[in-house]
C-alpha positions in Angstrom: -35.5 13.7 7.3 -33.4 12.9 10.3 -33.3 9.1 9.5 -32.4 9.9 5.9 -29.6 12.2 7.0 -28.0 9.5 9.2 -28.3 6.9 6.5 -26.4 9.1 4.0 -23.6 9.7 6.6 -23.2 5.9 7.1 -23.0 5.2 3.4 -20.4 8.0 2.8 -18.2 6.8 5.6 -18.5 3.2 4.5 -17.4 4.1 1.0 -14.5 6.0 2.2 -13.3 3.2 4.4 -13.5 0.6 1.6 -11.4 2.6 -0.8 -8.3 0.8 -2.1 -5.0 2.3 -3.2 -3.7 2.0 -6.7 0.0 1.7 -7.3 2.3 2.3 -10.3 5.6 0.4 -10.2 8.2 1.6 -12.6 11.0 -0.9 -13.3 14.1 0.4 -15.1 16.5 -2.1 -16.6 20.0 -0.7 -16.9 23.4 -2.0 -18.2 26.0 0.4 -16.8 26.9 2.6 -13.9 26.5 5.6 -16.3 22.9 4.8 -16.9 22.4 4.3 -13.2 23.9 7.7 -12.4 21.6 9.4 -15.0 18.5 7.8 -13.6 19.5 8.5 -10.0 20.0 12.2 -10.9 16.7 12.3 -12.7 14.7 10.6 -10.0 16.2 12.5 -7.1 16.3 16.0 -8.6 13.4 16.0 -11.1 10.9 13.2 -10.9 10.4 12.8 -7.2 10.2 16.6 -6.5 7.6 16.9 -9.3 5.5 14.1 -7.8 5.8 15.8 -4.4 4.5 19.0 -6.0 1.7 17.0 -7.5 0.6 15.9 -4.0 2.2 12.4 -3.8 4.2 12.7 -0.6 5.8 9.2 -0.4 7.6 7.6 -3.3 9.8 4.6 -2.9 13.0 4.0 -4.9 14.7 0.6 -4.5 17.7 -1.2 -5.9 18.7 -4.9 -5.6 21.3 -5.5 -2.9 24.8 -6.7 -4.0 24.0 -10.4 -3.2 20.8 -10.3 -5.4 21.3 -11.7 -9.0 19.7 -8.4 -10.4 22.2 -6.2 -8.6 23.2 -3.3 -10.9 20.6 -4.0 -13.5 17.3 -2.8 -11.9 15.8 0.3 -10.3 12.3 0.1 -8.9 10.1 3.1 -8.3 6.9 2.7 -6.3 4.3 5.4 -6.7 1.1 5.2 -4.6 -2.1 6.6 -6.0 -5.6 7.2 -4.7 -7.2 7.6 -8.1 -6.2 6.2 -11.5 -6.9 9.7 -13.0 -3.8 10.8 -11.2 -1.6 9.0 -13.7 -2.9 11.2 -16.6 -2.8 14.3 -14.4 0.8 13.6 -13.5 2.0 12.9 -17.0 0.2 16.0 -18.3 1.6 18.1 -15.4 5.2 17.0 -16.1 5.0 18.5 -19.6 4.1 21.8 -18.1 6.4 21.7 -15.1 9.3 23.9 -16.0 11.4 23.0 -13.0 11.0 19.3 -13.8 12.0 19.9 -17.4 15.1 21.8 -16.4 16.2 19.5 -13.6 15.5 16.3 -15.7 17.0 17.6 -19.0 19.8 15.1 -19.2 17.3 12.2 -18.9 14.5 13.8 -20.9 16.6 14.8 -23.8 18.9 11.8 -24.0 20.1 10.8 -27.5 18.7 7.7 -29.2 22.2 6.2 -29.2 22.9 7.0 -25.6 19.6 6.2 -23.7 19.4 6.4 -19.9 18.1 2.8 -19.7 17.7 -0.4 -21.7 13.9 -0.6 -21.1 11.4 0.8 -18.7 8.2 -1.0 -17.6 5.3 0.6 -15.8 3.1 -1.9 -13.9 -0.3 -0.9 -12.6 -1.7 -2.5 -9.4 -4.7 -2.3 -7.2 -4.3 -2.9 -3.4 -5.6 -6.0 -1.8 -8.8 -5.7 0.3 -6.7 -7.1 3.3 -4.4 -4.1 3.1 -6.2 -1.3 1.1 -3.5 1.3 1.7 0.3 1.2 1.5 2.5 1.4 4.5 5.8 3.3 4.7 7.9 1.7 7.5 10.5 3.7 9.6 13.6 1.9 10.6 16.6 3.1 12.7 19.1 1.3 10.6 20.9 3.0 7.7 19.0 2.7 4.4 21.9 0.7 2.9 21.2 -2.0 5.5 17.4 -2.1 5.2 15.7 -4.9 3.1 12.6 -4.3 1.1 11.7 -7.7 -0.5 9.6 -7.5 -3.6 7.9 -10.6 -4.9 5.8 -11.4 -8.0 3.6 -14.5 -8.0 2.3 -15.6 -11.4 -0.7 -17.9 -11.9 -1.1 -20.4 -14.8 -4.6 -19.1 -15.4 -6.8 -16.2 -14.4 -8.9 -18.5 -12.2 -5.9 -19.9 -10.4 -4.4 -16.4 -9.9 -7.7 -15.2 -8.4 -7.6 -18.2 -6.0 -4.1 -17.0 -4.8 -5.5 -13.5 -4.3 -8.3 -15.1 -2.3 -5.6 -17.0 -0.3 -4.0 -13.8 0.7 -7.2 -12.0 1.5 -9.9 -14.3 2.8 -7.5 -17.1 3.4 -5.4 -15.0 5.7 -1.9 -15.2 4.1 -1.5 -11.4 4.2 -2.6 -11.4 7.9 0.2 -13.8 8.7 2.8 -11.4 7.4 1.1 -8.5 9.2 0.8 -10.4 12.5 4.5 -11.5 12.4 5.7 -7.9 11.9 7.0 -8.3 8.4 6.0 -4.7 7.7 4.2 -5.2 4.4 4.5 -2.1 2.2 1.8 -3.3 -0.1 -0.1 -6.2 -1.6 -1.4 -5.6 -5.1 -3.3 -7.3 -7.9 -1.5 -6.5 -11.2 -4.0 -4.8 -13.5 -1.6 -4.2 -16.4 1.9 -5.7 -16.8 4.1 -8.0 -18.8 3.6 -11.2 -16.7 -0.1 -11.4 -16.2 -1.9 -12.9 -14.4 0.1 -12.1 -11.3 0.2 -10.4 -8.0 3.0 -8.5 -6.4 3.8 -7.6 -2.8 6.6 -6.0 -0.8 7.6 -6.7 2.8 10.3 -4.8 4.7 12.9 -5.3 7.4 15.5 -3.4 9.3 18.3 -5.6 8.0 19.1 -8.9 6.4 19.2 -10.8 9.7 15.6 -9.5 10.4 14.5 -10.6 7.0 15.8 -14.2 7.5 14.3 -14.3 11.0 10.9 -13.2 9.9 10.8 -15.6 6.9 11.7 -18.5 9.2 8.9 -17.4 11.6 6.5 -17.3 8.6 7.4 -20.7 7.3 7.2 -22.2 10.8 4.0 -20.6 11.8 1.0 -22.9 12.5 -1.2 -20.6 10.5 0.9 -20.9 7.3 1.3 -24.7 7.8 -2.5 -25.0 8.0 -3.2 -22.7 5.1 -0.7 -24.0 2.5 -2.1 -27.5 2.5 -5.7 -26.5 1.8 -6.8 -28.2 -1.4 -8.6 -25.1 -2.7 -5.3 -23.3 -3.0 -3.3 -26.0 -4.7 -1.3 -25.0 -7.8 -2.2 -21.4 -7.6 1.4 -20.2 -8.2 3.2 -21.2 -11.4 6.3 -19.0 -11.1 7.8 -16.7 -8.5 10.2 -13.8 -9.0 11.8 -12.1 -6.0 14.2 -9.2 -5.5 16.0 -8.3 -2.3 16.3 -4.5 -2.5 17.3 -1.5 -0.3 16.0 2.1 -0.5 18.1 4.7 -2.2 19.3 7.6 0.0 16.7 9.9 -1.7 13.8 7.4 -1.4 11.0 8.7 0.8 11.0 5.4 2.7 
């Protein structure tokens, strides 16, 4: 009985340590400052507080910086999850949350000819094995100066995409970012989205100067120079999208 008891403890702990986060990334596409103001009010005063009440302590809200081509047209909301069932629980809970309904009334009850956004996409991701949990960095610089760089790497086929995921995990690409202090918020395999197959990840920096310095260090690193020429990883990325964003003043990080 004593041996069996120890074995069960090891299995339970091992399962816990191997658990991987899930993430929902909401992407709002907007066309005016009016829409931006409505969504800001909704996120700050209704949606994020409701998520906090539902047990999600850290939610990131990011907008493209002025120099980014997407400035003024996108708002990204990063929601970390421990269980996919949380999505259904959250959506069900919002319909019963009277405080949420009241504070989010302008957004929730917007007219068909005056919507708060052009389109809204919800992307579902699963954390990489190389970073199974998200990381919320803390910087001393003002949020308006901080840079959270979001990237999406598409693959031409599922097999090539999976090779790129392997490159990040077993190949060590994610470890290079981690070792250089690029403060990765997450690395994620896209489970559902509009540009599959693809992966997405976000790194973070105290300011633009730090962003540039760290990317130079990455490109110049011997580990990356060795990894990028390995034949097994050739042609694993067919298209890259990237956004340089900053956290809103009401973002949890």
